[in-house]
C-alpha positions in Angstrom: 109.4 254.3 457.1 108.7 254.4 453.3 106.3 257.3 452.7 102.8 256.4 451.6 102.2 260.1 450.4 104.0 262.8 448.7 102.3 266.0 449.6 102.6 269.4 448.0 100.2 272.3 447.6 97.1 272.4 445.4 96.2 275.0 442.8 98.8 276.6 440.4 102.2 275.1 440.3 105.8 276.2 439.8 108.9 274.6 438.5 110.3 273.8 442.1 107.6 271.5 443.3 107.2 269.9 439.9 110.9 269.1 439.8 110.9 267.9 443.4 108.1 265.6 442.3 110.3 264.2 439.6 112.9 263.0 442.3 110.4 261.9 444.9 108.2 259.9 442.5 111.1 257.9 441.3 112.3 257.1 444.8 108.9 256.3 446.1 106.9 255.0 443.2 104.2 253.4 445.3 103.4 256.6 447.3 100.3 258.5 446.2 100.6 262.2 445.3 98.5 264.5 447.2 98.1 268.2 446.2 96.4 269.9 449.1 96.7 272.9 451.5 94.4 271.2 454.1 96.0 271.2 457.7 95.5 267.4 457.9 97.6 266.8 454.9 100.4 269.5 455.4 101.1 268.6 459.0 104.2 266.2 459.4 103.6 262.6 459.9 105.5 259.3 459.6 103.7 258.3 456.4 104.4 261.3 454.2 107.0 263.7 452.6 105.8 267.3 452.5 107.4 269.8 450.2 106.8 273.4 449.1 104.1 273.8 451.6 103.6 273.5 455.4 105.7 276.5 456.7 108.6 274.4 458.1 111.9 272.9 457.1 112.6 269.9 459.0 114.4 267.0 457.2 113.9 264.5 460.1 110.2 265.2 459.9 110.3 265.1 456.1 108.9 268.5 455.5 110.6 270.8 453.1 109.1 274.3 452.8 110.9 277.5 452.0 108.3 280.2 452.3 108.5 280.8 456.0 110.6 283.3 458.0 114.1 281.9 458.6 113.9 279.6 455.7 117.0 277.7 455.0 119.9 279.3 452.9 122.8 277.8 451.2 126.3 278.3 452.5 126.7 280.9 449.8 123.8 282.9 451.2 121.6 282.0 448.2 118.1 280.8 449.0 116.7 277.2 448.6 113.5 276.4 446.8 111.7 273.1 447.6 113.7 271.7 444.6 117.0 272.7 446.3 116.0 271.2 449.5 114.8 267.9 448.0 117.9 267.6 445.9 120.1 268.2 449.0 118.5 265.4 450.9 117.5 262.9 448.1 119.8 263.8 445.2 122.2 261.1 445.9 119.7 258.5 446.2 118.0 259.6 443.0 121.3 259.3 441.1 121.8 255.8 442.4 118.3 254.9 441.2 119.4 256.0 437.8 122.4 253.7 437.8 125.0 256.4 438.2 128.3 254.8 439.4 129.4 255.4 443.0 132.6 257.0 441.9 130.7 259.7 439.9 127.9 260.4 442.5 129.5 263.3 444.2 130.6 265.1 440.9 127.2 264.8 439.2 125.3 265.7 442.3 127.2 268.9 442.7 127.3 269.8 439.0 123.5 269.3 438.7 122.9 271.4 441.8 125.1 274.2 440.5 123.8 274.4 436.9 120.3 273.0 437.1 118.9 273.2 440.6 120.3 276.6 441.8 118.9 278.6 438.9 115.5 277.2 439.6 116.0 278.1 443.3 117.0 281.6 442.5 114.1 282.2 440.1 111.5 280.9 442.4 112.6 283.1 445.2 112.8 286.1 442.9 116.6 286.3 443.5 117.0 286.1 439.7 114.6 287.6 437.1 114.0 285.6 433.9 114.6 288.8 432.0 118.3 288.3 432.5 118.1 285.7 429.7 117.1 288.5 427.3 115.1 287.3 424.3 115.3 283.8 425.7 113.5 284.7 428.9 110.3 283.0 428.0 112.2 279.8 427.0 113.8 279.2 430.4 112.7 275.9 432.0 110.9 277.4 434.9 108.9 279.6 432.7 108.1 276.9 430.2 106.9 274.6 433.1 104.6 277.3 434.4 103.0 277.6 430.8 101.7 274.2 431.3 99.3 275.5 433.9 95.6 275.7 432.9 94.6 279.0 431.5 92.4 281.3 433.6 89.0 280.1 432.3 89.8 276.5 432.2 87.7 275.6 435.3 86.8 272.0 434.9 87.3 270.0 438.1 90.7 268.4 438.3 92.3 270.7 435.5 95.2 271.7 437.8 96.1 268.2 438.8 95.8 266.9 435.3 98.1 269.8 434.1 100.5 269.1 437.0 100.9 265.5 435.9 101.6 266.5 432.3 104.2 269.0 433.5 105.7 266.3 435.7 106.2 264.0 432.7 107.9 266.7 430.7 110.1 267.9 433.6 111.2 264.2 434.2 112.6 264.0 430.7 114.6 267.1 431.0 116.0 266.0 434.4 116.9 262.5 433.3 118.4 263.7 430.1 120.6 266.3 431.8 121.9 263.7 434.2 122.5 261.2 431.4 124.6 263.9 429.7 126.6 264.5 432.7 127.3 260.9 433.3 128.2 260.5 429.7 130.7 263.4 430.0 132.5 261.5 432.8 132.6 258.3 430.9 133.9 260.2 427.9 136.6 261.9 430.0 138.6 258.6 430.5 138.5 257.9 426.8 139.7 261.4 425.9 142.5 261.2 428.3 143.7 258.0 426.8 143.5 259.6 423.3 145.5 262.6 424.5 148.2 260.4 425.9 148.4 258.6 422.4 148.4 261.8 420.5 151.6 263.1 422.3 152.8 266.4 420.9 150.4 266.2 417.9 148.0 269.1 417.5 145.3 266.6 416.3 143.4 264.5 418.6 141.8 261.3 417.3 138.9 259.9 419.1 137.2 256.4 418.5 133.8 258.1 418.2 132.0 261.4 418.7 131.9 262.3 422.3 132.2 265.3 424.6 135.8 266.3 424.6 136.5 269.9 425.6 136.3 269.5 429.4 138.8 266.6 429.4 141.3 268.5 427.1 141.1 271.5 429.5 141.5 269.1 432.5 144.5 267.6 430.9 146.1 270.9 430.2 146.5 269.9 426.5 146.8 273.4 425.2 148.6 272.4 422.2 145.6 270.6 420.6 143.8 272.4 417.8 141.6 269.9 416.1 139.7 266.8 416.8 139.0 263.9 414.3 136.6 261.1 414.9 134.4 258.7 412.8 130.7 259.2 412.4 128.0 256.9 411.1 129.2 256.9 407.5 132.0 259.3 407.3 134.7 261.2 409.4 134.4 264.5 411.2 136.9 267.2 411.8 136.2 269.8 414.3 137.7 272.7 416.1 138.2 273.2 419.9 136.4 276.1 421.7 138.4 278.3 423.7 135.8 278.8 426.4 132.9 276.7 427.5 130.3 279.3 426.9 131.8 281.0 423.6 132.2 280.1 420.1 135.8 281.3 419.5 138.0 278.3 418.5 141.7 277.8 419.3 142.1 277.7 415.4 139.6 278.0 412.6 139.5 275.7 409.6 141.0 277.3 406.5 139.1 280.3 405.1 139.4 278.8 401.5 137.2 275.8 402.6 134.4 277.8 404.1 131.0 276.7 402.8 132.3 274.3 400.2 131.5 270.7 399.6 132.4 267.6 397.5 134.3 268.5 394.3 134.8 272.2 395.2 136.2 271.4 398.5 138.4 268.7 397.1 139.8 271.3 394.7 140.2 273.9 397.3 142.2 271.8 399.8 143.7 269.2 397.4 142.5 266.3 399.3 140.5 263.4 397.8 137.4 262.5 399.9 136.9 265.9 401.5 133.1 266.4 401.5 132.1 269.3 403.5 133.2 272.4 405.4 130.7 274.7 407.4 130.9 278.3 406.3 131.6 279.0 410.0 134.9 277.0 409.7 134.3 275.0 412.9 133.5 271.6 411.4 134.4 269.6 408.3 133.7 266.1 407.0 135.4 263.6 404.8 134.7 260.2 403.5 137.7 258.3 405.0 139.9 258.6 408.0 142.9 259.2 405.9 141.1 262.2 404.2 140.0 263.6 407.5 143.5 263.3 409.1 145.0 265.0 405.9 142.5 267.9 406.2 143.4 268.3 409.9 147.2 268.4 409.0 146.6 271.0 406.4 144.4 273.0 408.8 147.2 272.8 411.5 149.8 274.0 408.9 147.6 277.0 407.9 146.8 277.9 411.4 150.3 277.8 412.8 151.3 281.3 411.8 148.0 282.7 413.3 148.7 280.7 416.4 152.2 282.1 416.7 151.0 285.7 416.2 148.4 285.3 419.0 151.0 283.8 421.4 
């Protein structure tokens, strides 16, 4: 039976029930949201989904709480929040509703669970403290969602519910954008793999447009590649390839003599007509034409070769 009501607790809210609501309101758009702790609402019934309240976890009865003794745990021993439980049971259908291809469902559901859902679960259960993010602690998504709650002396009737709806709209945009990015990476992977095959032993990978490329390069084992070239709106881009997903060190930097130069100064430094810009961090450069971008890439490879040899 399609639920008529989506029930979570009233009062202050946290990221887990807000994000759970993102999933459920898309799957059941006709259902009415109810925020209540009244027994008649938080008792399982055929016409509702109950989450983050109620004291039970029973997917058959469609109640998904995690505050009770004996609350469900992941196979890893890590705790679920209501978001993790909702994602476990409704994530696949949610992805289908967004138009994710069947072939990509499993990969995207698992990746989103690991990188987006699990951190929310851990923070909600106190298994991870936001302080681990250092100076960025107050900018983590769970903390930001909680800042949308009414302040202590905002006591007008319905303030909590209005704030919840505002938080829901904001949270929805983050969830949908994150999943769209994951889907795009999988679409890009096929294009990058084709380009790697065409590149052969070259240390330069040319792509038909800007796209995520590092994951596919690593997956393909293309350790020989040093630079990527692709067209942009009005020019061409030359960029390095990061050694690790979470770091900034490159397989090879662009030449030191180019750092921070643009237009005529850069053309003089590299001897290539059409060179327009090189970031002072030496990780990205630009040129007016494809030929100029490829020439810059070839020169960068030649200058990097001795450094690469020394490191190996």
